[in-house]
C-alpha positions in Angstrom: 4.6 -82.1 -151.2 3.4 -78.8 -149.4 3.2 -78.7 -145.6 -0.1 -77.7 -144.4 -0.1 -74.4 -142.6 -0.9 -74.6 -138.9 -4.0 -72.9 -137.7 -3.5 -70.0 -135.4 -5.2 -69.7 -132.2 -7.5 -67.1 -133.8 -8.5 -69.6 -136.4 -9.3 -72.3 -134.1 -11.3 -70.1 -131.7 -13.0 -68.3 -134.5 -14.0 -71.8 -136.1 -15.1 -73.0 -132.6 -17.6 -70.0 -132.1 -18.4 -69.1 -135.6 -21.9 -70.6 -135.1 -22.6 -68.4 -132.0 -21.2 -64.9 -132.9 -22.7 -62.6 -135.6 -19.3 -61.2 -136.4 -15.8 -62.7 -136.8 -14.2 -63.0 -133.4 -11.2 -60.7 -134.3 -13.7 -57.9 -134.5 -14.2 -58.1 -130.8 -10.5 -57.1 -130.3 -10.7 -53.9 -132.5 -11.9 -51.3 -129.8 -9.8 -49.3 -127.3 -9.9 -48.8 -123.5 -9.3 -45.6 -121.7 -9.2 -44.3 -118.1 -10.5 -41.1 -116.7 -9.5 -39.6 -113.4 -11.8 -37.6 -111.2 -9.4 -35.8 -108.8 -11.5 -33.9 -106.1 -9.8 -31.4 -103.9 -10.8 -29.9 -100.6 -10.0 -26.2 -100.5 -11.5 -23.1 -98.7 -14.4 -25.2 -97.2 -15.3 -26.3 -100.8 -14.9 -29.4 -103.1 -13.0 -28.7 -106.4 -12.4 -30.8 -109.4 -9.2 -31.1 -111.4 -9.7 -30.5 -115.2 -7.5 -30.0 -118.1 -7.9 -27.9 -121.1 -7.6 -30.4 -124.0 -4.7 -29.5 -126.5 -5.7 -32.1 -128.9 -8.7 -33.4 -130.9 -11.4 -34.4 -130.4 -12.9 -31.7 -128.3 -9.8 -29.4 -128.8 -9.8 -26.5 -126.2 -12.6 -28.0 -124.0 -12.4 -28.9 -120.3 -12.1 -32.5 -119.6 -11.0 -35.0 -116.9 -7.4 -36.1 -117.1 -7.8 -39.1 -119.2 -6.2 -41.1 -122.0 -5.9 -44.5 -123.7 -4.6 -47.6 -122.0 -1.7 -49.1 -123.7 -2.1 -52.8 -125.0 0.5 -54.1 -122.6 -0.6 -52.0 -119.5 -3.1 -52.9 -116.9 -5.8 -50.3 -116.1 -4.7 -49.4 -112.6 -1.1 -48.7 -113.8 -2.6 -46.7 -116.6 -4.5 -44.4 -114.4 -1.5 -43.6 -112.3 0.6 -42.9 -115.5 -2.2 -40.9 -117.2 -2.7 -38.6 -114.2 1.1 -38.0 -113.9 1.6 -37.6 -117.7 -1.2 -34.8 -117.9 -1.0 -33.0 -114.6 2.3 -34.0 -113.0 0.4 -35.3 -109.9 1.7 -38.5 -108.5 1.4 -40.7 -105.3 -2.5 -40.4 -105.1 -4.4 -43.4 -104.1 -7.2 -43.7 -106.6 -10.4 -45.8 -106.4 -12.0 -47.3 -109.3 -15.6 -46.5 -109.8 -17.5 -47.7 -112.9 -17.0 -48.6 -116.6 -18.6 -46.5 -119.3 -19.2 -48.2 -122.7 -21.7 -46.4 -124.8 -21.0 -47.2 -128.4 -20.9 -43.5 -129.6 -19.1 -42.0 -126.5 -16.0 -41.2 -128.6 -16.1 -39.8 -132.1 -13.1 -41.6 -133.5 -14.1 -45.2 -132.6 -15.3 -47.5 -129.9 -13.8 -46.6 -126.6 -14.8 -48.0 -123.3 -13.3 -46.0 -120.2 -13.0 -46.9 -116.6 -13.4 -44.1 -113.9 -11.2 -43.5 -110.9 -11.5 -40.9 -108.2 -9.5 -39.5 -105.2 -10.1 -36.8 -102.6 -7.0 -34.8 -102.0 -5.8 -31.9 -100.1 -5.3 -29.0 -102.7 -2.5 -27.4 -100.7 -0.3 -30.5 -100.9 -0.2 -30.7 -104.7 0.9 -28.5 -107.6 -0.7 -29.6 -110.8 1.2 -28.6 -113.9 -0.1 -29.3 -117.5 2.0 -31.7 -119.5 1.8 -33.8 -122.5 -1.1 -32.8 -124.7 -3.0 -30.9 -121.9 -2.7 -27.1 -122.6 -3.7 -26.0 -119.1 -4.9 -27.6 -115.8 -7.4 -25.9 -113.4 -9.3 -26.5 -110.2 -13.0 -25.7 -110.6 -15.8 -25.7 -108.0 -18.1 -28.9 -108.3 -21.0 -26.6 -107.8 -20.1 -24.5 -110.9 -18.6 -27.0 -113.3 -17.9 -25.8 -117.0 -19.3 -28.0 -119.9 -17.2 -31.2 -120.1 -15.9 -33.2 -123.0 -17.3 -36.7 -123.8 -19.4 -38.1 -121.1 -17.1 -36.7 -118.3 -19.9 -35.0 -116.5 -21.5 -38.4 -115.8 -18.3 -39.8 -114.7 -17.9 -36.8 -112.2 -21.4 -37.2 -110.9 -20.9 -41.0 -110.3 -17.6 -40.4 -108.5 -19.2 -37.8 -106.3 -22.0 -40.2 -105.5 -19.5 -43.0 -104.8 -17.6 -40.7 -102.5 -20.5 -39.6 -100.6 -21.7 -43.1 -99.9 -18.1 -44.1 -98.8 -17.9 -41.1 -96.5 -21.0 -42.4 -94.6 -19.2 -45.8 -93.7 -15.5 -44.7 -93.3 -13.9 -41.9 -91.3 -12.8 -38.9 -93.3 -10.2 -36.3 -92.7 -6.7 -37.5 -92.0 -5.2 -36.0 -95.2 -7.7 -33.1 -95.7 -7.5 -31.3 -92.4 -4.5 -29.7 -90.7 -2.7 -31.7 -88.0 -4.6 -29.6 -85.4 -8.2 -28.7 -86.2 -11.5 -27.5 -84.7 -14.8 -29.3 -84.7 -16.2 -26.5 -86.8 -13.3 -27.2 -89.5 -14.3 -30.8 -89.4 -18.0 -30.1 -89.9 -17.3 -27.9 -92.8 -15.3 -30.7 -94.5 -18.2 -33.2 -94.0 -20.7 -30.6 -95.2 -18.7 -29.9 -98.4 -18.2 -33.5 -99.2 -21.8 -34.5 -98.5 -23.2 -31.2 -99.8 -25.6 -30.9 -96.8 -25.8 -29.0 -93.7 -25.6 -30.5 -90.1 -26.9 -29.3 -86.9 -23.9 -28.1 -85.0 -24.7 -29.7 -81.6 -25.7 -33.1 -83.1 -22.6 -33.2 -85.3 -20.2 -32.6 -82.4 -22.0 -35.1 -80.3 -21.9 -37.7 -83.0 -18.2 -37.1 -83.8 -17.0 -37.1 -80.1 -19.0 -40.3 -79.3 -16.9 -42.1 -82.0 -13.6 -41.7 -79.9 -11.9 -40.8 -83.0 -10.5 -37.6 -81.9 -7.9 -36.5 -79.3 -8.7 -33.3 -77.3 -5.4 -31.4 -77.3 -6.5 -29.0 -74.6 -5.5 -26.1 -76.8 -7.3 -23.2 -78.3 -6.8 -21.5 -81.8 -4.6 -18.4 -81.8 -4.6 -15.3 -84.1 -8.1 -15.7 -85.2 -10.6 -12.9 -85.7 -13.3 -14.7 -83.7 -13.8 -16.8 -80.5 -11.0 -19.3 -80.6 -12.1 -22.9 -81.2 -10.9 -25.9 -79.2 -8.2 -27.9 -81.2 -8.3 -31.7 -81.8 -6.3 -34.2 -83.7 -7.0 -37.6 -85.1 -6.3 -40.6 -83.0 -4.7 -42.8 -85.6 -5.1 -46.1 -83.7 -8.9 -45.5 -83.1 -9.2 -44.5 -86.8 -7.7 -47.9 -87.9 -9.9 -49.8 -85.5 -13.0 -47.8 -86.7 -12.0 -48.3 -90.4 -11.7 -52.0 -89.7 -15.1 -52.2 -88.1 -17.0 -50.0 -90.2 -19.6 -47.5 -89.1 -22.6 -45.6 -90.2 -22.2 -41.7 -90.1 -25.9 -40.9 -89.6 -26.7 -37.5 -88.5 
């Protein structure tokens, strides 16, 4: 007498939900997931975006964000770290997850949902190098972006919006300014990130009132203009302010 074949978990679940789904349950597990990294750099008083030149189809030769598919046995956060390192050589960057993008036709090969990540880094501290299937890697100004592959422009725009909202509620600057900096340099950083101009006197008054900076009682040297007063970040004050939260309204 033949033994009855045991039902698989797919059979059991498929049978349970067959009355509710319009397609077989296994069809739900037939599309891919990817990650796309929006790496923003502060350099020469401007915000730059790291892009790669795609060396593979689809969109061969087009500029794109460093992004790739998530392995089936890989969590998405680990995937973002791996993909950024594999395509650009950049590592040890703390990235923040932004949004999920899931338009049905966003990828020409098949259904691919992607999760966006972003980070703001000091360009001078990293040396990106194209690897894997990326042919080249470039820094481009966010105010003059080339046409990007897929829906990557939307992912960039959303990351910038998220960053600007976050900057208004958390102090910014530890890793983007030199150890000693002027209030003018700090203002230039905030203006670049928020893409707006601030009144010089109001900005200085607001920043100094936070108690976030240490006055070093030093002036700039070897500059072709009137030397500015130098400051540094007070790390303990920074931690307290970060924990408390604040509104950077000017």
